[in-house]
Biopython code that builds the backbone (N, CA, C, O; Angstrom):
import numpy as np
from Bio.PDB.StructureBuilder import StructureBuilder

atoms = [
    (1, "MET", "N", (20.832, -8.101, -14.088)),
    (1, "MET", "CA", (19.613, -7.511, -14.490)),
    (1, "MET", "C", (18.688, -7.682, -12.860)),
    (1, "MET", "O", (19.035, -8.528, -12.036)),
    (2, "GLU", "N", (17.788, -6.958, -12.677)),
    (2, "GLU", "CA", (16.266, -7.457, -11.486)),
    (2, "GLU", "C", (15.201, -7.760, -12.860)),
    (2, "GLU", "O", (14.636, -7.111, -13.741)),
    (3, "ARG", "N", (15.345, -9.261, -12.383)),
    (3, "ARG", "CA", (14.119, -10.286, -13.093)),
    (3, "ARG", "C", (12.323, -10.259, -12.287)),
    (3, "ARG", "O", (11.189, -10.482, -12.713)),
    (4, "ARG", "N", (12.973, -9.821, -10.829)),
    (4, "ARG", "CA", (11.667, -10.253, -9.820)),
    (4, "ARG", "C", (10.131, -8.830, -10.244)),
    (4, "ARG", "O", (10.065, -7.669, -10.645)),
    (5, "LYS", "N", (9.451, -9.628, -9.935)),
    (5, "LYS", "CA", (8.040, -8.605, -11.280)),
    (5, "LYS", "C", (7.868, -7.741, -10.321)),
    (5, "LYS", "O", (7.439, -6.607, -10.535)),
    (6, "HIS", "N", (8.277, -8.315, -8.821)),
    (6, "HIS", "CA", (7.912, -6.909, -7.716)),
    (6, "HIS", "C", (8.769, -6.918, -6.931)),
    (6, "HIS", "O", (9.393, -7.937, -6.639)),
    (7, "ALA", "N", (9.113, -4.992, -6.082)),
    (7, "ALA", "CA", (10.080, -4.813, -5.326)),
    (7, "ALA", "C", (10.687, -6.038, -4.611)),
    (7, "ALA", "O", (10.237, -7.173, -4.766)),
    (8, "ARG", "N", (12.001, -5.664, -3.618)),
    (8, "ARG", "CA", (12.343, -6.784, -3.232)),
    (8, "ARG", "C", (12.577, -5.502, -2.022)),
    (8, "ARG", "O", (12.987, -4.379, -2.313)),
    (9, "LEU", "N", (12.207, -5.967, -0.594)),
    (9, "LEU", "CA", (12.198, -4.810, 0.403)),
    (9, "LEU", "C", (13.604, -5.639, 1.135)),
    (9, "LEU", "O", (13.719, -6.861, 1.039)),
    (10, "ARG", "N", (14.551, -4.836, 1.812)),
    (10, "ARG", "CA", (15.827, -4.827, 2.521)),
    (10, "ARG", "C", (15.419, -5.305, 3.698)),
    (10, "ARG", "O", (14.572, -4.415, 3.771)),
    (11, "PRO", "N", (15.155, -6.254, 5.267)),
    (11, "PRO", "CA", (15.388, -5.717, 5.952)),
    (11, "PRO", "C", (15.854, -5.031, 6.675)),
    (11, "PRO", "O", (17.046, -4.730, 6.620)),
    (12, "SER", "N", (14.704, -4.416, 7.915)),
    (12, "SER", "CA", (14.513, -2.935, 8.433)),
    (12, "SER", "C", (14.122, -1.776, 7.705)),
    (12, "SER", "O", (13.918, -0.760, 8.369)),
    (13, "ASP", "N", (13.905, -1.706, 5.846)),
    (13, "ASP", "CA", (13.198, -1.068, 5.939)),
    (13, "ASP", "C", (12.147, -0.439, 6.569)),
    (13, "ASP", "O", (11.592, -1.138, 7.417)),
    (14, "ALA", "N", (11.630, 0.863, 6.382)),
    (14, "ALA", "CA", (10.947, 1.500, 7.063)),
    (14, "ALA", "C", (9.961, 1.540, 6.129)),
    (14, "ALA", "O", (10.185, 1.892, 4.971)),
    (15, "ILE", "N", (8.618, 1.130, 6.625)),
    (15, "ILE", "CA", (7.619, 1.705, 5.700)),
    (15, "ILE", "C", (5.742, 1.832, 6.894)),
    (15, "ILE", "O", (5.466, 1.709, 8.087)),
    (16, "SER", "N", (5.135, 2.068, 5.885)),
    (16, "SER", "CA", (3.381, 2.785, 6.577)),
    (16, "SER", "C", (2.424, 2.271, 6.252)),
    (16, "SER", "O", (1.891, 2.292, 5.143)),
    (17, "VAL", "N", (2.012, 1.602, 7.467)),
    (17, "VAL", "CA", (0.981, 0.551, 7.127)),
    (17, "VAL", "C", (-0.205, 1.137, 7.244)),
    (17, "VAL", "O", (-0.585, 1.346, 8.396)),
    (18, "THR", "N", (-1.253, 1.628, 5.913)),
    (18, "THR", "CA", (-3.033, 2.141, 6.480)),
    (18, "THR", "C", (-3.598, 0.798, 6.805)),
    (18, "THR", "O", (-3.395, -0.307, 6.302)),
    (19, "ILE", "N", (-4.526, 1.280, 7.991)),
    (19, "ILE", "CA", (-5.483, -0.146, 8.339)),
    (19, "ILE", "C", (-6.544, 1.181, 7.176)),
    (19, "ILE", "O", (-6.508, 2.348, 6.785)),
    (20, "LEU", "N", (-7.520, -0.306, 7.069)),
    (20, "LEU", "CA", (-7.959, 0.079, 5.551)),
    (20, "LEU", "C", (-9.814, 0.121, 6.306)),
    (20, "LEU", "O", (-10.787, 0.715, 5.840)),
    (21, "SER", "N", (-9.751, -0.565, 7.311)),
    (21, "SER", "CA", (-10.870, -0.030, 7.857)),
    (21, "SER", "C", (-11.444, 1.512, 8.681)),
    (21, "SER", "O", (-12.542, 1.926, 9.053)),
    (22, "ASP", "N", (-10.059, 2.031, 8.705)),
    (22, "ASP", "CA", (-9.997, 3.026, 9.536)),
    (22, "ASP", "C", (-8.636, 4.135, 8.537)),
    (22, "ASP", "O", (-7.482, 4.385, 8.884)),
    (23, "GLU", "N", (-9.252, 4.500, 7.489)),
    (23, "GLU", "CA", (-7.609, 5.376, 7.019)),
    (23, "GLU", "C", (-7.004, 6.444, 7.249)),
    (23, "GLU", "O", (-6.217, 7.136, 6.603)),
    (24, "SER", "N", (-7.593, 6.522, 8.536)),
    (24, "SER", "CA", (-7.074, 7.695, 9.196)),
    (24, "SER", "C", (-5.545, 7.340, 10.036)),
    (24, "SER", "O", (-4.629, 8.076, 10.402)),
    (25, "VAL", "N", (-5.775, 5.811, 10.141)),
    (25, "VAL", "CA", (-4.875, 5.504, 10.714)),
    (25, "VAL", "C", (-3.751, 4.593, 10.298)),
    (25, "VAL", "O", (-3.870, 3.471, 9.807)),
    (26, "CYS", "N", (-2.645, 5.245, 10.569)),
    (26, "CYS", "CA", (-0.825, 5.007, 10.029)),
    (26, "CYS", "C", (-0.223, 4.030, 10.696)),
    (26, "CYS", "O", (0.397, 4.506, 11.647)),
    (27, "VAL", "N", (-0.141, 3.040, 10.634)),
    (27, "VAL", "CA", (1.048, 2.535, 11.133)),
    (27, "VAL", "C", (2.411, 2.297, 10.882)),
    (27, "VAL", "O", (2.659, 1.511, 9.967)),
    (28, "GLU", "N", (3.728, 3.006, 11.741)),
    (28, "GLU", "CA", (4.936, 2.457, 11.470)),
    (28, "GLU", "C", (4.799, 1.151, 11.642)),
    (28, "GLU", "O", (4.053, 0.437, 12.312)),
    (29, "ALA", "N", (6.232, 0.878, 10.425)),
    (29, "ALA", "CA", (6.682, -0.785, 10.661)),
    (29, "ALA", "C", (7.731, -0.985, 9.996)),
    (29, "ALA", "O", (7.807, -0.221, 9.034)),
    (30, "THR", "N", (8.769, -1.851, 10.123)),
    (30, "THR", "CA", (10.179, -2.209, 9.818)),
    (30, "THR", "C", (9.623, -3.825, 9.346)),
    (30, "THR", "O", (9.016, -4.605, 10.080)),
    (31, "VAL", "N", (9.997, -4.038, 8.016)),
    (31, "VAL", "CA", (10.222, -5.078, 7.117)),
    (31, "VAL", "C", (10.932, -5.567, 8.059)),
    (31, "VAL", "O", (11.663, -4.794, 8.677)),
    (32, "ILE", "N", (10.905, -6.747, 8.353)),
    (32, "ILE", "CA", (11.595, -8.226, 9.061)),
    (32, "ILE", "C", (12.190, -9.145, 7.794)),
    (32, "ILE", "O", (13.355, -9.338, 7.446)),
    (33, "ASP", "N", (10.858, -9.661, 7.215)),
    (33, "ASP", "CA", (11.301, -10.629, 6.161)),
    (33, "ASP", "C", (10.119, -10.364, 5.361)),
    (33, "ASP", "O", (9.158, -9.861, 5.942)),
    (34, "GLN", "N", (10.001, -10.728, 3.609)),
    (34, "GLN", "CA", (9.250, -10.706, 2.574)),
    (34, "GLN", "C", (9.911, -12.041, 2.037)),
    (34, "GLN", "O", (11.082, -12.421, 2.008)),
    (35, "SER", "N", (8.739, -12.598, 1.629)),
    (35, "SER", "CA", (8.294, -13.828, 0.556)),
    (35, "SER", "C", (7.415, -13.133, -0.378)),
    (35, "SER", "O", (7.100, -11.956, -0.203)),
    (36, "ALA", "N", (6.930, -13.968, -1.561)),
    (36, "ALA", "CA", (6.793, -13.817, -2.522)),
    (36, "ALA", "C", (5.337, -13.239, -2.022)),
    (36, "ALA", "O", (4.897, -12.159, -2.415)),
    (37, "ARG", "N", (4.617, -14.142, -1.061)),
    (37, "ARG", "CA", (3.150, -13.565, -0.787)),
    (37, "ARG", "C", (2.611, -13.263, 0.543)),
    (37, "ARG", "O", (1.469, -13.347, 0.994)),
    (38, "GLY", "N", (3.793, -12.868, 1.086)),
    (38, "GLY", "CA", (3.593, -12.374, 2.438)),
    (38, "GLY", "C", (5.137, -11.270, 3.267)),
    (38, "GLY", "O", (6.318, -11.116, 2.956)),
    (39, "LEU", "N", (4.398, -10.828, 4.199)),
    (39, "LEU", "CA", (6.296, -10.090, 5.134)),
    (39, "LEU", "C", (5.540, -10.169, 6.097)),
    (39, "LEU", "O", (4.361, -10.369, 6.389)),
    (40, "GLY", "N", (6.926, -9.875, 6.702)),
    (40, "GLY", "CA", (6.902, -9.914, 8.386)),
    (40, "GLY", "C", (7.286, -8.902, 9.087)),
    (40, "GLY", "O", (8.500, -8.698, 9.070)),
    (41, "LEU", "N", (6.681, -8.237, 9.666)),
    (41, "LEU", "CA", (6.422, -6.873, 10.161)),
    (41, "LEU", "C", (7.092, -6.749, 11.520)),
    (41, "LEU", "O", (6.868, -7.763, 12.180)),
    (42, "ARG", "N", (7.988, -5.676, 12.302)),
    (42, "ARG", "CA", (7.735, -5.132, 14.198)),
    (42, "ARG", "C", (7.242, -3.707, 13.723)),
    (42, "ARG", "O", (7.509, -2.804, 12.930)),
    (43, "LEU", "N", (6.396, -4.061, 14.667)),
    (43, "LEU", "CA", (5.648, -2.721, 14.624)),
    (43, "LEU", "C", (6.198, -2.382, 16.170)),
    (43, "LEU", "O", (7.077, -3.041, 16.724)),
    (44, "ARG", "N", (5.613, -1.395, 16.675)),
    (44, "ARG", "CA", (5.139, -0.777, 17.978)),
    (44, "ARG", "C", (4.200, -0.746, 18.300)),
    (44, "ARG", "O", (4.136, 0.164, 19.127)),
    (45, "ALA", "N", (2.863, -1.416, 18.128)),
    (45, "ALA", "CA", (1.702, -0.951, 17.681)),
    (45, "ALA", "C", (1.682, -2.626, 17.751)),
    (45, "ALA", "O", (2.737, -3.232, 17.567)),
    (46, "PRO", "N", (0.196, -3.486, 18.077)),
    (46, "PRO", "CA", (-0.236, -4.602, 18.056)),
    (46, "PRO", "C", (-1.532, -4.174, 16.329)),
    (46, "PRO", "O", (-2.284, -3.201, 16.284)),
    (47, "LEU", "N", (-1.438, -4.813, 15.651)),
    (47, "LEU", "CA", (-2.474, -4.993, 14.565)),
    (47, "LEU", "C", (-3.129, -6.750, 14.497)),
    (47, "LEU", "O", (-2.790, -7.901, 14.221)),
    (48, "ILE", "N", (-4.085, -6.066, 14.888)),
    (48, "ILE", "CA", (-5.684, -7.226, 14.611)),
    (48, "ILE", "C", (-5.844, -8.617, 13.697)),
    (48, "ILE", "O", (-6.353, -8.258, 12.635)),
    (49, "PRO", "N", (-5.671, -9.708, 13.685)),
    (49, "PRO", "CA", (-5.392, -10.678, 12.815)),
    (49, "PRO", "C", (-6.771, -10.523, 11.636)),
    (49, "PRO", "O", (-7.912, -10.291, 12.036)),
    (50, "GLY", "N", (-6.602, -10.608, 10.902)),
    (50, "GLY", "CA", (-7.706, -10.840, 10.037)),
    (50, "GLY", "C", (-8.006, -9.183, 9.530)),
    (50, "GLY", "O", (-8.837, -8.978, 8.646)),
    (51, "THR", "N", (-7.306, -8.124, 10.130)),
    (51, "THR", "CA", (-7.393, -6.484, 9.290)),
    (51, "THR", "C", (-6.735, -6.304, 7.898)),
    (51, "THR", "O", (-5.529, -6.388, 7.664)),
    (52, "PRO", "N", (-7.561, -6.087, 7.160)),
    (52, "PRO", "CA", (-7.213, -5.750, 6.060)),
    (52, "PRO", "C", (-6.259, -4.526, 6.332)),
    (52, "PRO", "O", (-6.373, -3.739, 7.272)),
    (53, "VAL", "N", (-5.256, -4.504, 5.306)),
    (53, "VAL", "CA", (-4.347, -3.491, 4.934)),
    (53, "VAL", "C", (-3.414, -2.942, 3.557)),
    (53, "VAL", "O", (-2.897, -3.651, 2.693)),
    (54, "LYS", "N", (-3.394, -1.617, 3.659)),
    (54, "LYS", "CA", (-2.564, -0.854, 2.533)),
    (54, "LYS", "C", (-1.458, 0.165, 3.137)),
    (54, "LYS", "O", (-1.472, 1.133, 3.897)),
    (55, "ILE", "N", (0.070, -0.982, 1.972)),
    (55, "ILE", "CA", (1.651, -0.469, 1.980)),
    (55, "ILE", "C", (1.560, 0.174, 0.763)),
    (55, "ILE", "O", (0.888, -0.296, -0.156)),
    (56, "GLU", "N", (2.302, 1.421, 0.656)),
    (56, "GLU", "CA", (2.689, 1.707, -0.310)),
    (56, "GLU", "C", (4.044, 1.620, -0.288)),
    (56, "GLU", "O", (4.788, 2.044, 0.596)),
    (57, "LEU", "N", (4.464, 0.826, -1.696)),
    (57, "LEU", "CA", (6.301, 0.728, -1.322)),
    (57, "LEU", "C", (6.950, 1.528, -2.908)),
    (57, "LEU", "O", (7.398, 0.935, -3.889)),
    (58, "GLY", "N", (6.883, 2.188, -2.819)),
    (58, "GLY", "CA", (7.409, 3.459, -4.319)),
    (58, "GLY", "C", (6.261, 3.189, -4.993)),
    (58, "GLY", "O", (5.163, 3.344, -4.458)),
    (59, "ASP", "N", (6.400, 2.777, -6.175)),
    (59, "ASP", "CA", (5.915, 2.160, -7.785)),
    (59, "ASP", "C", (4.717, 0.887, -7.400)),
    (59, "ASP", "O", (3.974, 0.364, -8.231)),
    (60, "GLU", "N", (4.750, 0.676, -6.423)),
    (60, "GLU", "CA", (4.152, -0.636, -5.806)),
    (60, "GLU", "C", (2.690, -0.351, -4.947)),
    (60, "GLU", "O", (2.604, 0.527, -4.088)),
    (61, "LEU", "N", (1.740, -1.110, -5.275)),
    (61, "LEU", "CA", (0.488, -1.092, -3.730)),
    (61, "LEU", "C", (0.477, -2.378, -3.215)),
    (61, "LEU", "O", (0.289, -3.320, -3.985)),
    (62, "LEU", "N", (0.607, -2.516, -2.323)),
    (62, "LEU", "CA", (0.523, -4.187, -2.092)),
    (62, "LEU", "C", (-1.505, -3.962, -0.961)),
    (62, "LEU", "O", (-1.633, -2.956, -0.264)),
    (63, "LEU", "N", (-2.634, -4.948, -1.034)),
    (63, "LEU", "CA", (-3.701, -4.782, -0.127)),
    (63, "LEU", "C", (-3.124, -6.077, 0.245)),
    (63, "LEU", "O", (-2.727, -6.835, -0.639)),
    (64, "ALA", "N", (-3.029, -6.461, 1.769)),
    (64, "ALA", "CA", (-3.209, -8.027, 2.236)),
    (64, "ALA", "C", (-3.531, -7.228, 3.859)),
    (64, "ALA", "O", (-3.688, -6.039, 4.137)),
    (65, "GLU", "N", (-3.540, -8.372, 4.652)),
    (65, "GLU", "CA", (-4.188, -8.900, 5.995)),
    (65, "GLU", "C", (-3.639, -9.756, 6.299)),
    (65, "GLU", "O", (-3.146, -10.750, 5.765)),
    (66, "VAL", "N", (-3.768, -9.137, 7.732)),
    (66, "VAL", "CA", (-2.747, -9.322, 8.946)),
    (66, "VAL", "C", (-3.592, -10.698, 8.918)),
    (66, "VAL", "O", (-4.772, -10.989, 8.720)),
    (67, "THR", "N", (-1.865, -11.719, 9.347)),
    (67, "THR", "CA", (-2.031, -13.273, 9.580)),
    (67, "THR", "C", (-2.154, -13.404, 11.137)),
    (67, "THR", "O", (-3.235, -13.848, 11.524)),
    (68, "HIS", "N", (-1.444, -13.164, 11.868)),
    (68, "HIS", "CA", (-0.925, -13.028, 13.322)),
    (68, "HIS", "C", (-0.085, -11.811, 13.718)),
    (68, "HIS", "O", (0.656, -11.221, 12.933)),
    (69, "CYS", "N", (-0.235, -11.538, 14.795)),
    (69, "CYS", "CA", (0.357, -10.591, 15.047)),
    (69, "CYS", "C", (0.720, -10.772, 16.680)),
    (69, "CYS", "O", (-0.303, -11.064, 17.299)),
    (70, "VAL", "N", (1.938, -10.673, 17.558)),
    (70, "VAL", "CA", (2.400, -10.977, 19.110)),
    (70, "VAL", "C", (3.724, -10.933, 18.882)),
    (70, "VAL", "O", (4.556, -11.141, 17.999)),
    (71, "ARG", "N", (3.514, -10.256, 21.062)),
    (71, "ARG", "CA", (4.346, -9.417, 21.297)),
    (71, "ARG", "C", (6.242, -10.331, 21.417)),
    (71, "ARG", "O", (6.598, -11.488, 21.644)),
    (72, "GLN", "N", (6.794, -9.362, 21.194)),
    (72, "GLN", "CA", (8.107, -9.431, 21.265)),
    (72, "GLN", "C", (8.952, -8.710, 22.000)),
    (72, "GLN", "O", (9.877, -8.061, 21.511)),
    (73, "GLY", "N", (8.771, -8.757, 22.838)),
    (73, "GLY", "CA", (9.575, -7.910, 24.379)),
    (73, "GLY", "C", (9.149, -7.002, 24.483)),
    (73, "GLY", "O", (8.166, -7.019, 25.224)),
    (74, "GLY", "N", (9.484, -5.758, 23.936)),
    (74, "GLY", "CA", (8.749, -4.516, 23.790)),
    (74, "GLY", "C", (7.631, -3.818, 23.002)),
    (74, "GLY", "O", (6.929, -2.817, 23.142)),
    (75, "GLU", "N", (7.816, -4.973, 21.956)),
    (75, "GLU", "CA", (7.037, -4.441, 20.130)),
    (75, "GLU", "C", (6.830, -5.847, 19.573)),
    (75, "GLU", "O", (7.217, -6.853, 20.168)),
    (76, "PHE", "N", (6.187, -5.861, 18.374)),
    (76, "PHE", "CA", (5.201, -6.472, 18.139)),
    (76, "PHE", "C", (5.532, -6.932, 16.798)),
    (76, "PHE", "O", (5.818, -6.125, 15.914)),
    (77, "ARG", "N", (5.498, -8.733, 16.518)),
    (77, "ARG", "CA", (5.590, -8.987, 14.899)),
    (77, "ARG", "C", (4.350, -9.301, 14.431)),
    (77, "ARG", "O", (3.335, -9.728, 14.982)),
    (78, "ALA", "N", (4.609, -9.025, 13.372)),
    (78, "ALA", "CA", (3.220, -9.224, 12.397)),
    (78, "ALA", "C", (3.535, -9.702, 10.843)),
    (78, "ALA", "O", (4.065, -9.086, 9.918)),
    (79, "GLY", "N", (2.897, -11.299, 10.937)),
    (79, "GLY", "CA", (2.882, -11.449, 9.787)),
    (79, "GLY", "C", (1.359, -11.342, 9.085)),
    (79, "GLY", "O", (0.310, -11.762, 9.574)),
    (80, "LEU", "N", (1.580, -10.517, 7.534)),
    (80, "LEU", "CA", (1.702, -10.543, 6.963)),
    (80, "LEU", "C", (1.264, -11.235, 5.217)),
    (80, "LEU", "O", (2.181, -11.185, 4.398)),
    (81, "VAL", "N", (-0.148, -11.857, 4.731)),
    (81, "VAL", "CA", (-0.653, -12.207, 3.503)),
    (81, "VAL", "C", (-0.585, -11.842, 2.168)),
    (81, "VAL", "O", (-1.467, -12.416, 1.528)),
    (82, "VAL", "N", (0.066, -11.163, 1.536)),
    (82, "VAL", "CA", (-0.730, -10.281, 0.270)),
    (82, "VAL", "C", (-1.507, -10.819, -0.774)),
    (82, "VAL", "O", (-1.082, -11.469, -1.729)),
    (83, "LYS", "N", (-2.751, -10.484, -0.515)),
    (83, "LYS", "CA", (-3.696, -9.998, -1.356)),
    (83, "LYS", "C", (-3.110, -10.121, -2.783)),
    (83, "LYS", "O", (-2.385, -10.874, -3.433)),
    (84, "HIS", "N", (-3.923, -8.802, -2.939)),
    (84, "HIS", "CA", (-3.423, -7.886, -4.141)),
    (84, "HIS", "C", (-1.897, -7.597, -4.222)),
    (84, "HIS", "O", (-1.026, -7.989, -3.445)),
    (85, "SER", "N", (-1.740, -6.676, -5.549)),
    (85, "SER", "CA", (-0.322, -5.691, -5.710)),
    (85, "SER", "C", (-0.260, -5.359, -6.981)),
    (85, "SER", "O", (-0.370, -6.043, -7.998)),
    (86, "LEU", "N", (-0.113, -4.491, -6.852)),
    (86, "LEU", "CA", (-0.310, -3.690, -7.964)),
    (86, "LEU", "C", (0.959, -3.150, -8.648)),
    (86, "LEU", "O", (1.929, -3.257, -7.898)),
    (87, "SER", "N", (1.292, -2.520, -10.021)),
    (87, "SER", "CA", (2.879, -2.231, -10.040)),
    (87, "SER", "C", (2.802, -1.363, -11.124)),
    (87, "SER", "O", (1.860, -1.580, -11.886)),
    (88, "GLY", "N", (3.753, -0.173, -11.472)),
    (88, "GLY", "CA", (4.147, 0.478, -12.727)),
    (88, "GLY", "C", (3.161, 1.635, -11.828)),
    (88, "GLY", "O", (2.879, 2.443, -12.713)),
    (89, "LEU", "N", (2.567, 2.078, -10.682)),
    (89, "LEU", "CA", (1.600, 3.206, -9.734)),
    (89, "LEU", "C", (2.305, 4.436, -10.598)),
    (89, "LEU", "O", (1.446, 5.317, -10.578)),
    (90, "ALA", "N", (3.327, 4.882, -11.270)),
    (90, "ALA", "CA", (3.775, 5.691, -11.487)),
    (90, "ALA", "C", (3.109, 5.834, -13.278)),
    (90, "ALA", "O", (2.805, 6.983, -13.598)),
    (91, "ASP", "N", (2.983, 5.163, -13.937)),
    (91, "ASP", "CA", (2.887, 5.137, -15.188)),
    (91, "ASP", "C", (1.344, 5.542, -15.583)),
    (91, "ASP", "O", (1.119, 6.147, -16.631)),
    (92, "LEU", "N", (0.141, 5.113, -14.537)),
    (92, "LEU", "CA", (-0.927, 4.250, -13.899)),
    (92, "LEU", "C", (-0.801, 6.131, -14.149)),
    (92, "LEU", "O", (-1.045, 6.810, -15.147)),
    (93, "HIS", "N", (-0.466, 6.401, -13.189)),
    (93, "HIS", "CA", (-1.130, 8.034, -12.928)),
    (93, "HIS", "C", (-0.360, 9.082, -14.256)),
    (93, "HIS", "O", (-0.541, 10.298, -14.198)),
    (94, "ARG", "N", (0.264, 8.633, -15.106)),
    (94, "ARG", "CA", (0.597, 9.323, -16.026)),
    (94, "ARG", "C", (-0.251, 8.955, -16.923)),
    (94, "ARG", "O", (-1.052, 9.889, -16.914)),
    (95, "LEU", "N", (-0.411, 8.620, -17.271)),
    (95, "LEU", "CA", (-1.874, 7.497, -18.095)),
    (95, "LEU", "C", (-3.118, 8.216, -17.774)),
    (95, "LEU", "O", (-3.772, 8.741, -18.675)),
    (96, "ASN", "N", (-3.539, 8.278, -16.344)),
    (96, "ASN", "CA", (-4.389, 9.027, -15.625)),
    (96, "ASN", "C", (-4.381, 10.052, -16.524)),
    (96, "ASN", "O", (-5.203, 9.842, -17.416)),
    (97, "ARG", "N", (-3.927, 10.832, -16.621)),
    (97, "ARG", "CA", (-3.407, 12.647, -16.598)),
    (97, "ARG", "C", (-3.707, 13.114, -17.233)),
    (97, "ARG", "O", (-4.386, 14.132, -17.098)),
    (98, "ALA", "N", (-3.189, 12.369, -18.769)),
    (98, "ALA", "CA", (-3.065, 11.915, -19.831)),
    (98, "ALA", "C", (-3.969, 12.093, -20.599)),
    (98, "ALA", "O", (-4.102, 12.909, -21.511)),
    (99, "LEU", "N", (-5.303, 10.459, -19.814)),
    (99, "LEU", "CA", (-6.586, 10.929, -20.332)),
    (99, "LEU", "C", (-7.186, 11.814, -20.190)),
    (99, "LEU", "O", (-7.787, 12.289, -21.154)),
    (100, "HIS", "N", (-7.290, 12.598, -18.483)),
    (100, "HIS", "CA", (-7.948, 14.011, -18.444)),
    (100, "HIS", "C", (-7.886, 15.127, -19.291)),
    (100, "HIS", "O", (-8.752, 15.928, -19.643)),
    (101, "GLU", "N", (-6.414, 14.998, -19.609)),
    (101, "GLU", "CA", (-5.821, 16.495, -20.035)),
    (101, "GLU", "C", (-7.074, 16.255, -22.085)),
    (101, "GLU", "O", (-7.733, 17.010, -22.800)),
    (102, "THR", "N", (-6.780, 15.138, -22.088)),
    (102, "THR", "CA", (-7.060, 15.054, -23.642)),
    (102, "THR", "C", (-8.676, 14.930, -23.821)),
    (102, "THR", "O", (-9.096, 15.212, -24.943)),
    (103, "SER", "N", (-9.583, 14.557, -22.880)),
    (103, "SER", "CA", (-10.922, 14.399, -22.388)),
    (103, "SER", "C", (-11.494, 15.765, -22.800)),
    (103, "SER", "O", (-10.877, 16.757, -22.411)),
    (104, "PRO", "N", (-12.800, 15.964, -23.676)),
    (104, "PRO", "CA", (-12.961, 16.905, -23.594)),
    (104, "PRO", "C", (-14.303, 17.398, -22.687)),
    (104, "PRO", "O", (-15.435, 16.930, -22.555)),
    (105, "GLN", "N", (-13.672, 18.468, -22.179)),
    (105, "GLN", "CA", (-14.434, 19.587, -20.958)),
    (105, "GLN", "C", (-15.741, 19.801, -21.271)),
    (105, "GLN", "O", (-16.079, 20.612, -22.133)),
    (106, "PRO", "N", (-16.979, 18.726, -20.250)),
    (106, "PRO", "CA", (-18.514, 18.846, -20.717)),
    (106, "PRO", "C", (-18.681, 20.902, -20.882)),
    (106, "PRO", "O", (-17.841, 21.660, -20.396)),
    (107, "LYS", "N", (-19.595, 21.254, -21.448)),
    (107, "LYS", "CA", (-20.032, 22.643, -21.835)),
    (107, "LYS", "C", (-20.900, 22.912, -20.885)),
    (107, "LYS", "O", (-21.909, 22.207, -20.850)),
    (108, "VAL", "N", (-20.746, 23.919, -19.946)),
    (108, "VAL", "CA", (-21.741, 24.599, -19.146)),
    (108, "VAL", "C", (-21.946, 25.667, -19.707)),
    (108, "VAL", "O", (-21.105, 26.419, -20.198)),
    (109, "PRO", "N", (-23.072, 25.791, -19.664)),
    (109, "PRO", "CA", (-23.510, 27.394, -20.463)),
    (109, "PRO", "C", (-24.073, 28.433, -18.786)),
    (109, "PRO", "O", (-24.515, 28.419, -17.637)),
    (110, "SER", "N", (-23.541, 29.230, -20.011)),
    (110, "SER", "CA", (-23.544, 30.513, -19.887)),
    (110, "SER", "C", (-24.998, 31.350, -19.060)),
    (110, "SER", "O", (-25.998, 31.663, -19.706)),
    (111, "ILE", "N", (-24.915, 31.503, -18.179)),
    (111, "ILE", "CA", (-26.425, 32.151, -17.521)),
    (111, "ILE", "C", (-26.913, 32.854, -18.613)),
    (111, "ILE", "O", (-28.142, 32.908, -18.653)),
    (112, "MET", "N", (-26.042, 33.661, -19.922)),
    (112, "MET", "CA", (-26.769, 34.484, -20.838)),
    (112, "MET", "C", (-27.698, 33.213, -21.786)),
    (112, "MET", "O", (-28.790, 33.226, -22.353)),
    (113, "GLU", "N", (-26.467, 32.028, -21.574)),
    (113, "GLU", "CA", (-27.002, 30.996, -22.841)),
    (113, "GLU", "C", (-28.463, 30.329, -22.210)),
    (113, "GLU", "O", (-29.186, 29.655, -22.943)),
    (114, "ARG", "N", (-28.934, 30.681, -20.286)),
    (114, "ARG", "CA", (-30.428, 29.775, -20.293)),
    (114, "ARG", "C", (-31.580, 30.874, -20.313)),
    (114, "ARG", "O", (-32.761, 30.529, -20.321)),
]
sb = StructureBuilder()
sb.init_structure("model")
sb.init_model(0)
sb.init_chain("A")
sb.init_seg("    ")
for serial, (resi, resn, name, xyz) in enumerate(atoms, 1):
    if name == "N":
        sb.init_residue(resn, " ", resi, " ")
    sb.init_atom(name, np.array(xyz, "f"), 0.0, 1.0, " ", f" {name:<3s}", serial, name[0])
structure = sb.get_structure()
């Protein structure tokens, strides 16, 4: 039985890292290691230390900050510290959908009622 609160990644898991200062920029990365409060990544492009990033891992959302990034051969190795995590995204999505379905819709007056 799995007792971890958060998903555990395997080394070599490919993930997408979204740079929060410009959400149109997503960087593909490979997980090198993971701890309770951080991630080690291998990337093709560098990340600037101090940059806030978002990582979606299945049913979990991580908000992290780049702590360091160094060149290793033709790639880069970055360390991230996880600042916030939210798990149970599927449950949250279902709850949100149910709330919208059951909430009364505001009546918009027709042209004839004006």
